[in-house]
Backbone as a ProteinNet text record, in pm:
[ID]
protein_1_A
[PRIMARY]
XXXXXXXXXXXXXXXXXXXXXXXXXXXXXXXXXXXXXXXXXXXXXXXXXXXXXXXXXXXXXXXXXXXXXXXXXXXXXXXXXXXXXXXXXXXXXXXXXXXXXXXXXXXXXXXXXXXXXXXXXXXXXXXXXXXXXXXXXXXXXXXXXXXXXXXXXXXXXXXXXXXXXXXXXXXXXXXXXXXX
[TERTIARY]
4636.4	4740.8	4772.7	4781.4	4809.7	4938.3	5013.2	5137.2	5147.1	5144.8	5153.5	5047.2	4929.8	4820	4823	4926.2	4933.4	4888.3	4822.4	4782.6	4900.3	4915	5015.7	4946.9	5014.1	4958.1	4956.4	4845.5	4836.5	4749	4762.1	4682	4533.8	4498.6	4357.7	4298.1	4379.6	4329.7	4326.2	4393.3	4404.4	4301.6	4225.9	4132.2	4122.5	4074.6	4059.4	3913.4	3889.3	3754.4	3656.9	3702.8	3608.5	3565.6	3611.2	3568	3469.3	3384.5	3291.3	3366.4	3312.7	3375.5	3315.5	3399.8	3358.1	3393.6	3295.6	3320.7	3413.3	3436.2	3526.5	3672.1	3695.7	3832.6	3907.5	4030.6	4104.2	4148.7	4177.6	4213.3	4189.4	4196.9	4173	4286.6	4316.9	4414.2	4350.4	4377.3	4321.8	4399.3	4337.9	4410.1	4528.6	4636.1	4752.4	4728.9	4787.8	4777.8	4881.2	4836.3	4928.3	4978.7	4964.2	5004.3	5154.5	5197.9	5339.4	5398.4	5333.7	5387.2	5516.5	5608.1	5736.8	5720.9	5630.6	5615.1	5495.2	5515.4	5402.3	5316.8	5189.1	5103	5143.9	5111.7	5135.7	5049.1	5101.2	5034.1	4981.1	4852.4	4785.6	4737.5	4761.1	4704.3	4587.4	4466.7	4342.4	4289	4264.2	4216.3	4092.6	3980.5	3856.2	3767.9	3711.4	3627.1	3488.9	3449.7	3319.8	3335.4	3276	3296.3	3244.2	3139.4	3085.9	3183.2	3236.3	3334	3458.6	3502.2	3622.3	3604	3491.8	3466.8	3456.3	3380.4	3363.8	3497	3571.4	3699.6	3797.5	3803.9	3893.5	3859.3	3731.7	3687.7	3724.7	3703.4	3734.1	3885	3966.4	4111.3	4163.5	4107.7	4145.4	4110	3992.3	3948.2	4045.4	4106.5	4202.5	4342.1	4358.1	4484.7	4576.2	4531.3	4613.7	4596.1	4698.6	4690.1	4656.4	4554.9	4503.8	4498.6	4562.2	4541.6	4442	4347	4252.3	4230.3	4200.7	4178.8	4074.5	4001.5	3900	3948.6	4077.2	4127.4	4276.9	4323.7	4462.5	4559.8	4522.3	4612.3	4647.5	4547.3	4569.9	4643.9	4612.4	4681	4830.9	4866.7	5008.3	5076.6	5006.7	5062.8	5085.4	4988.2	5001.1	5121.6	5132.4	5240.2	5376.8	5388.3	5516.7	5546.9	5444	5461.4	5478.3	5439.4	5443	5559.7	5652.7	5772.2	5746.1	5640.6	5614.1	5472.4	5459.1	5333.6	5366.9	5299.3	5330.2	5247.6	5133.3	5045.2	4959.2	4948.7	4855.3	4735.2	4616.3	4490.4	4415.2	4393.2	4329.9	4224.5	4116.5	4015.2	4080.6	4038.5	4098.7	4034	3901.8	3830.2	3781.7	3851.2	3815.5	3817.3	3742.3	3749.3	3891.2	3930.5	4067.4	4162	4265.3	4363.9	4312.4	4339.8	4296.4	4387.8	4340.2	4421.2	4544.3	4534.1	4650.5	4758.2	4717.5	4814.3	4878.1	4796.3	4847	4947.5	4912.8	5001.6	5135.1	5130.9	5256.8	5342	5278.1	5351.9	5416.9	5340.5	5392.6	5499.5	5485.4	5587.7	5717.7	5708.3	5828.3	5902.5	5828.6	5888.8	5947.8	5868.5	5911.5	5868.6	5958.9	5926.5	5879.7	5922.7	5891.7	5749.2	5674.3	5539.4	5445.7	5380	5285.1	5156.6	5088.5	4966.9	4853.6	4738.2	4614.5	4513.9	4476.2	4376.5	4239.6	4141.5	4004.2	3916.7	3823.8	3740	3619.3	3512.9	3394.2	3394	3495	3503.5	3604.6	3617.5	3711.8	3848.2	3952.6	4087.7	4167	4264.4	4355.6	4446.2	4498.4	4591.3	4724.2	4805.6	4939.7	4957.5	4852.2	4866.6	4964.7	4959.5	5049.8	5194.1	5213.8	5347.8	5400.5	5311.9	5350.1	5372.8	5325.1	5334.6	5225.8	5118.5	5008.9	4899.7	4821.8	4709.1	4579.6	4473.7	4344.4	4234.2	4135.9	4017.3	3896.3	3803.4	3684.7	3580.8	3521.6	3408.6	3280.8	3181.9	3182.7	3259	3334.8	3407.9	3354.1	3370.2	3335.2	3455.3	3430.2	3539.1	3640.2	3599.5	3700.2	3791.5	3736.2	3820.7	3925.2	3882.1	3975.2	4083.9	4044	4140.2	4239.7	4191.4	4280.5	4381.8	4336	4425.2	4528.6	4485	4576.8	4678.9	4634.1	4726.8	4830.6	4785.9	4877.3	4982.3	4939.2	5030.8	5128.3	5078.9	5161.7	5243.5	5217	5290.7	5442	5495.2	5641.4	5692	5617.4	5656.2	5660.5	5556.6	5549.9	5654.5	5682.5	5786.3	5923.3	5951.2	6078.9	6090.7	5983.9	5985.1	6007	5945.2	5961.3	6105.9	6164.5	6304.3	6398.2	6373.7	6459	6446.3	6326.2	6306	6375	6364.8	6427.5	6579.2	6633.5	6778.2	6822.2	6742	6773.2	6777.1	6683.7	6680.7	6802.9	6840.2	6956.9	7083.9	7096.9	7213.3	7217.3	7103.1	7096.6	7138.7	7096	7132	7281.1	7342.5	7486.8	7563.7	7519.2	7586.5	7575.7	7459.6	7440.2	7531.2	7545	7631.7	7778.5	7814.9	7953	7993.6	7899.8	7930.5	7921.6	7880.3	7868	8001.7
7633.7	7580.2	7683.5	7642.9	7736	7694.1	7793	7767	7866.3	7818.5	7903.5	8012.7	7979.6	8075.4	8173.9	8172.6	8265.7	8195.9	8272.4	8217.7	8229.1	8133.8	8143.5	8124.7	8168.8	8151.8	8004	7956.7	7818.1	7811.3	7703.3	7689.3	7684.8	7641.8	7637.5	7777.5	7876.7	8012.6	8088.4	8038.7	8108.5	8051.6	8139.1	8092.3	8193.7	8150.2	8238.1	8275.1	8372.9	8425.9	8327.1	8215.1	8120	8013.1	8021.5	7929	8001.4	7928.6	7993.7	8071.4	8184.1	8267.9	8237.1	8210.2	8180.7	8301.5	8363.1	8485.4	8461.5	8335.9	8306	8298.5	8302.8	8296.1	8420.5	8406.1	8519.4	8619.9	8575.4	8669.3	8604	8687.6	8639.8	8685.7	8608.6	8649.2	8628.2	8722.3	8707.9	8601.8	8545.6	8445.4	8509.9	8434.6	8489	8483.4	8575.8	8576.8	8479	8369.4	8269.5	8301.5	8424.9	8464	8469.4	8505.4	8504.5	8644.7	8740.7	8876.1	8879	8967.1	8977.5	9028.7	9119.9	9182.4	9125.2	9096.7	9050.9	9172	9149.4	9262.7	9321.6	9448.2	9509.6	9439.9	9431.6	9361	9462.2	9451	9543.7	9466.1	9523	9471	9561.1	9505.7	9578.2	9539	9638.1	9611.3	9696.6	9629.4	9699.4	9603.3	9650.9	9563.7	9543	9623.1	9607.3	9506.6	9387.7	9285	9325.4	9406	9448.3	9542.6	9639.8	9733	9656.3	9564.9	9485.4	9402.3	9333.7	9249.6	9332.4	9440.7	9524.8	9585.4	9638.5	9701	9597.5	9483.4	9375.5	9330.3	9307.2	9261.3	9362.7	9488.3	9593.9	9599.3	9594.4	9600.5	9477.7	9361.7	9240.6	9253.7	9306.7	9326	9417.7	9509.6	9602.1	9541.7	9416	9346.8	9341.6	9394.9	9391	9257.8	9217	9102.5	9158.5	9102.4	9163.3	9061.7	9097.2	9028.2	9113.1	9052.7	9133.3	9073.4	9162	9121.7	9214.1	9160.4	9238.8	9304.6	9281.4	9344	9370.5	9462.2	9507.3	9398.4	9318.4	9212.9	9115.9	9066.3	8969.8	9036.4	9160.8	9233	9243.7	9269.3	9276.9	9142	9032.4	8899	8874	8912.5	8896.4	8976	9100.8	9189	9128.7	9072.4	9012.5	8884.6	8818.5	8690.3	8703	8814.2	8832.3	8924.9	8877.4	8957.8	9085.5	9087.6	9205.5	9254.8	9364.4	9438.7	9576.6	9615.9	9743	9859.2	9829.1	9935	9881	9959.2	9930.5	10021	9961.7	10036.4	9994.6	10088.5	10051.8	10152.1	10096.5	10176.8	10236.5	10352.6	10416.8	10365.7	10365.7	10331.6	10187.7	10101	9959.4	9917.8	9812.7	9761.4	9713.4	9724.9	9687.3	9798.5	9761.9	9861.8	9937	10064	10147.6	10129.3	10175.5	10173.1	10261.4	10371.1	10458	10383.9	10313.3	10235.1	10127.6	10060.4	9957.2	10016.5	10127.3	10189.9	10228.1	10283	10320	10197.1	10089.4	9965.3	9910.2	9905.3	9847.5	9936.1	10067.4	10159	10143.6	10106.8	10083.6	9958.4	9863.4	9740.9	9766.7	9827.8	9860.4	10002.7	10095.2	10236.9	10277.7	10203.7	10244.4	10213.2	10134.6	10096.9	10218.2	10250.8	10362.1	10323.2	10425.2	10403.8	10486.7	10420.5	10489.1	10461.4	10566.7	10555.7	10584.9	10501.5	10524.9	10535	10630.2	10648.1	10734.2	10706.9	10790.3	10896.1	10894.5	10987.9	11097.9	11184.3	11295.4	11243.6	11287.6	11243.6	11353.6	11308.7	11403.8	11464.6	11582.5	11647.7	11572.9	11600	11543.5	11428.5	11388.6	11277.6	11311.6	11435.5	11476.3	11474.3	11512.2	11508.4	11365.4	11269.3	11128	11076.1	11150.5	11104.3	11005.5	11005.6	10912.6	10979.6	10898.7	10948.3	10915.7	10987.7	10967.9	10969.5	10881.2	10876.5	10864.7	10959.4	10961.5	10861.2	10790.5	10701.5	10782.8	10755.5	10658.6	10716	10632.3	10674.9	10600	10661.9	10593.4	10510.5	10398.4	10309.2	10376.1	10461.2	10530.8	10621.9	10679.1	10760.2	10672.9	10556.8	10463.4	10424	10385.9	10341.5	10452.4	10572.9	10685.7	10709.1	10699.2	10718.5	10606.5	10483	10368.4	10378.2	10412.2	10428.5	10536	10648.2	10758.7	10715.1	10642.4	10598.7	10493	10399.6	10287.9	10318	10427.9	10458.6	10457.6	10522.1	10517.2	10375.3	10298.3	10161	10076.4	10087.4	10007.8	10052.2	10181.9	10231.8	10178.5	10178.9	10126.4	9977	9901.3	9757.4	9732	9813.1	9798.5	9826.6	9935	9968.5	9856.9	9804.3	9696.5	9571.4	9539.2	9422.5	9443.6	9564.8	9594.7	9586.8	9638.7	9630.7	9486.1	9408	9266.9	9192.9	9223.9	9160.8	9203	9330.3	9379.2	9312.2	9298.8	9233.5	9086.6	9018.4	8878.5	8863.6	8956.6	8952.7	8971.8	9065.1	9086.9	8963.5	8902	8782.3	8668.8	8653.3	8547.3	8568.7	8693.4	8723.2	8701.4	8732.3	8717.9	8571.6	8482.5	8338.9	8268.9	8339.9	8276.2	8261.4
15158.6	15242.9	15350.2	15471.9	15580.2	15649.8	15694.4	15763.9	15877.9	15999.2	16118	16117.3	16068.6	16068.4	15953.5	15869.8	15758	15630.8	15544.6	15416	15320.7	15232.9	15128.9	14994.8	14890.9	14757.5	14724.5	14679.3	14635.9	14512.8	14439.6	14319.1	14351.3	14471	14508.4	14518.4	14546.6	14562.5	14430.5	14330.9	14203.6	14106.8	14044.3	13943.3	13832.2	13719.4	13605.5	13589.6	13505.6	13491.6	13429.4	13374.2	13316.6	13416.2	13540	13644.6	13735.5	13807.4	13898.3	14005.3	14039.4	14140.1	14276.3	14371.5	14507.3	14591.9	14654.2	14729.7	14847.6	14886.1	14995.7	14950.3	14820	14769.9	14816.4	14869.3	14921.9	14816.7	14696.9	14591.7	14457.1	14353.6	14218.5	14130.3	14028.3	13926.6	13790.4	13703	13568.7	13493.1	13388.2	13309.2	13240	13225.8	13156.9	13007	12939.8	12794.9	12742.5	12686.1	12635.6	12497.2	12455.7	12321.3	12306.1	12186.9	12156.6	12156.5	12219	12219.4	12299.7	12258.4	12325.8	12467.5	12488	12618.1	12691.1	12817.6	12897.9	12933.9	12961.5	12996.9	13131.5	13150.7	13281	13384.7	13505.7	13614.3	13714.3	13744.2	13836.3	13958	14074.4	14199.2	14234.8	14230.4	14255.5	14393	14477.9	14613.6	14639.8	14663.3	14695.9	14773.6	14884.3	14966.4	14905.8	14809.1	14742.8	14628.9	14641.1	14538.5	14400.9	14394.9	14264.7	14194.2	14268.4	14210.7	14168.9	14254.4	14226.3	14099	14086.4	13969.6	13841.9	13846.1	13726.9	13683.9	13779.4	13747.5	13693.2	13758.4	13715	13573.5	13548.2	13416.8	13309.5	13337	13239.9	13213	13318	13300	13224.8	13254.1	13181.2	13032.7	13006.3	12868	12793	12864.3	12804	12793.3	12837.8	12819.4	12940.2	13052.6	13173.3	13245.1	13316.3	13405.6	13543.5	13609.6	13732.6	13846	13956.5	14083.5	14159.2	14228.9	14305.1	14442.1	14535.7	14674.1	14735.8	14833.4	14901.6	15029.8	15065.9	15188.5	15178.2	15260.8	15256.7	15300.8	15398.8	15447.7	15335.9	15266.7	15159.5	15043.6	15016.1	14908.3	14937.4	15062.7	15100	15079.1	15109.9	15087.4	14938.5	14858.1	14712.5	14663.6	14707.6	14663.5	14695.4	14814.2	14854.3	14775.2	14726.6	14657.5	14507.1	14450.4	14305.1	14270.4	14188.8	14161.8	14081.4	14003.1	13920.5	13942.5	14013.9	14021.7	13967	13858.3	13793.2	13845.2	13909.3	13958.2	14070.9	14177.3	14286.3	14268	14253.8	14250.5	14375.3	14467.6	14593.3	14637.3	14691.1	14757	14881.7	14920.7	15037.6	15165.5	15170.3	15293.6	15288.3	15364.7	15372.3	15518.6	15552.5	15689.3	15719.9	15843.5	15879	15837.3	15764.8	15719.3	15598.4	15594.3	15482.8	15362.5	15248.9	15127.8	15139.4	15214.5	15236.1	15314.5	15418.9	15497	15410.7	15330.3	15241	15142.9	15081.5	14982.8	15046.4	15164.6	15233	15261.6	15305	15332.2	15205.7	15096.8	14973.9	14909.9	14922	14871.8	14951	15078.3	15158.1	15108.7	15052.4	14999.1	14860.1	14772.8	14635.7	14605.4	14628	14616	14476.8	14373.2	14236.6	14192.8	14270.7	14227.6	14234.9	14123	14124.4	14198.1	14251.1	14329.6	14271.8	14251.9	14215.3	14325.5	14397.6	14503.3	14443.6	14480.9	14437.3	14561.5	14560.2	14678.4	14646.4	14719.5	14712.4	14821.9	14906.8	15018.3	14992.9	15090.6	15084.8	15129.9	15060.1	15093.2	15160	15237	15299.8	15194.2	15222.5	15130.4	15129.6	15029.3	15024.8	14929.2	14858.4	14764.8	14653.1	14605.8	14499.2	14548.8	14675.8	14732.9	14735.8	14757.7	14759.1	14616.9	14516.1	14377.8	14341.6	14417.3	14394.8	14312.5	14243.9	14165.3	14238.6	14202.7	14267.7	14163	14182	14096.5	14187.5	14174	14260.5	14213.3	14308.9	14281.2	14291.7	14216.3	14106.7	13987.7	13919.5	13801.2	13681.1	13565.6	13441	13398.5	13336.1	13297	13203.3	13108.6	13027	13111.1	13218.9	13308.1	13376	13421.8	13484.2	13385.2	13266	13165.9	13131.4	13112.4	13082.2	13194.1	13318	13432.1	13439.8	13422.2	13426.2	13312.6	13191.6	13078.9	13109.5	13163.1	13194.7	13296.3	13399.1	13503.8	13450.6	13369.1	13323.9	13198.6	13129.9	13006.5	13027.3	13131.5	13150.3	13180.6	13256.9	13289.9	13163.8	13081.8	12959.1	12858.1	12851.2	12759.5	12802	12931.2	12981.1	12949.2	12972.3	12944.5	12795	12709.8	12565.5	12525.5	12580.3	12550	12594.8	12715.4	12766.3	12679.9	12636.1	12550.3	12416.5	12362.2	12233.8	12245.7	12355.4	12376.3	12393.6	12463.2	12482.2	12350	12260.8	12128.4	12049.2	12057.7	11984.7	12035.9	12167.3	12226.4	12186.2	12189.9	12148.1	12002.3	11916.8	11776	11755	11829.3	11819.2	11865	11974.1	12023.2	11922.2	11861.5	11762.1	11643	11595.8	11481.8	11517.7	11641.8	11686.6	11688.8	11718.6	11726.4	11592.1	11486.6	11354	11286.3
[MASK]
++++++++++++++++++++++++++++++++++++++++++++++++++++++++++++++++++++++++++++++++++++++++++++++++++++++++++++++++++++++++++++++++++++++++++++++++++++++++++++++++++++++++++++++++++++

């Protein structure tokens, strides 16, 4: 669906990994876990212009239980970010056609400063990433390296979500007892 030349999220653009993948699709989302767990999986926005790297990384992260939105360009990734209320981690290639991953990360941090950033690249990066509080993983990376880095970055986010869920359950229990 298009409106004034801008793309919007539509069901036609969203597909799960069990449907055929069309390289013309603007972005992909992993299937949601329909399980009964109290906590929803962490949500990752993956941006890489290389479709092979994007597919392999997405598949691996999904296998590890993460929910993944993916895009091949910074423009579409920014649209996804603005449309999805919960993105727990931005994983972006640095060097892409059009806007770079660094530009994308700065834009998205201006919208939601708390979102962590993991930059991935096969090239040399400018200094100052640590000052920004961003993480970096050099390509080519091994999948266990990626997973370890993602776990390290998301551990505080997931711990906070777990504490909030536990407090919510405790509050719900107190309210239920009070009304008995």
